[in-house]
N, C-alpha and C positions, 0 to 999 in steps of 0.2 A: 294169758295165752295169746290174745290178739296182738299184744306188743311183741311177743317172740316171733309170731308168724310174719308180722310187718318187717321186723329186723332181718329175718331170713330172706324175705322177698327183696328188700332193699339191697342186701348183700349179693344176691343172684343177679339183679339188674346191674349193679356196679361191675361185677365180673364180666357180664356180657358186653357192656359199653366200654370197658377199659381198652380192648384192642382197637376199637374204632377211634377213641380219643387219642391213643398213642399214634395211630396212623395219620390222623389229621395233624397232630403236632409235628410229626416227622415230615409231612408234606410241606408244612409251613416253614420248617427249618430249611428244607431243600430249596424252596422258592427264595428265601432270604439269602442263601448262598449264591444262587444264580443272579439275584438282583444286584449284589455287589460285583459279581463277575461282569455282568452286562455294563455296569458303569465304567469298569476298568477297560474292557475291550471296546466299548462303544463310545469312548471319549471323542469329542467333536473334532479334534485335530488329527486323529488316526493313530494306529499302532502298527508295528512290524514285528516279524518273528521268523525264525527258521523252523522248518517242519520236515518230518519224515512220515510218509504214508505207506502203510502196508495194505495192499489190496489183493484179492484172490487172483485177478486176471493179470495184473502188471507186476506183482511182487513189491519190492521196496523202492520208493522214489523219494528223493530228498530235494528240497528247494527252499525258497523264501516267499513269504506272503506279506502283503500290506493291506490293511483294511481301514476304511473310513466310512462310517455309516453303513449303507447297504452296498457300497462300492468295494471292489477288491482287485488286487493285482497279485498274480502268482507266477513264479518262474522256476523251472527245473531245467536240467541240461537238455531235455528233449522238447519241452513245450513252454510257451509263455501265454498267459491268459490275462486279459483286461476285461473288467466289467464295470460300467459306469452307472449302474443302477437300473439299466434298461437293456442295453445291448452288450453282448459278449463277443470278443474277438479272441480266437484261439490260433496261435501261430505254432505250426509244427515244423521244427527245424529240419527233420529228415526229408520232408517233401517240399520245403520252402513255400508252404501254403498258409493262408489265413482264412479260417472259417468264421463267418459272421452269423450270429444267431441270437435269438431271444430265449434265454434258458428258462425252463420251468423251475418251480420252487425246489423240486427234488434235485435237479441238476445243479442249482446253486449250492445246495447243501453238500453235494459231493465235491464241489470245487472249493468251497469256502467253509472250513471247519468251524468258523465262528458264527455261522448262520443261526445256531441254536439260541443265541441271545435274543433273537427276534420271534421265536416260536414257543418258548417254554411256558409262557404265561397262559396259553390256552391250547386245548387239544391233547395235553399230555398229563398223565398221572406221575407225580414226583415222589421220590423218596431219597434218603441219604444215609450214609454210614461213614464213620471216620476210618481213615486208612493212613496211619502214621502221621506225617506232617500235613496230610491232605484230607479233604473230604471227597467222597465219591458220590456223585448225584446220578440217580437212575431215572431216566425218562422213558415212559411207556405210552405209546399212542393210544388214545381212547377210541379212535376209529381204526378198524382193522384194514381199511383201504388206504391209510396214510402211507406215503412213499417211504418214510423213515419210521419204522415200527418201534425201534428201541435205540436209546443212546446212553452211554456211560461217560460222564464228564468228571475228570479228576482235577480238583481245584486246590491250590495251596491255601491253607488256613489263614496265613498271615497276609499274603499279598492279594488273594482272590484271583490270581492269574491261573488260567487253565493250562495244564501240562500235557493232558491227553484227552482226546475225544474218540470214542469208539461208537460206531453207528452200524445199525443193521438195515441194509437196503435189500429188499427181496429176502432171500435166504442166506445172504452173504454178509460177513462182518468186515468192516473197514476200520483200521486203527490209525489215528493220526497223532503223532507225538510232537509237541511244540517245545522249543527252547529259544533262548536269547530274545525273550519278549521285551519290547521296549516301546515307550510312548514317543511318537514323533508327529510333528506337524507336517502333513503330507499335502502336496498340491493336487488339485482335482485332475490336472492333466495327466497324472500318473496312471489313472484308471481308464484312459481312452487310447486306443491304438493310433499311432501316428505313422501313416504310410511312408513318410519321408525317411523313417529309420529302417524300413525294409523295402527299398525301391524295386528289388527284383522278385519279391514275393507275389504269388498269384492269390488274389482275393476272391473267395467264393462266398457269395451271399446265400445263406440257407434259410433266411427268414420267410 
């Protein structure tokens, strides 16, 4: 009788622990996927891609982005942004102005869709599920005060290249689709504004 009761108890414990074990395994898989993606996107020489961002306030905007470490350069028909890892220059073609600022982590995430490769290892709960030729990784902030509460990252299973980043900032969702991803050796000068290229632009220091 004791043996039967022990077996029943063991079975109940196994059932209770199974969801937790599965969740831990899924989180481990999600982190492994992003580890591979971080290596691809974060290569020392840099990467470039074309992108389309759909935002609630601005609608659809397309452009090109280059990333090297924590530096990035992004250009659209309306705006060009340089970030050298500390200072950001934003050129607005309509006003012929350059705003100089020191962006917060949240602002960097909004401008650079690849910022997730630097934050997924801490502060987020991870999970993943397959989606055709891709894996979809779901990131949920452990801290409710985090500027980016949720992210969905679609990653190609074979190449580990992300094709879509969807993020929740406040109560709004922003979706960034990426294409034409390529590895390139980029000069550091690409990520710093050169006033000689915009001699008539008004520079406004917001720092």
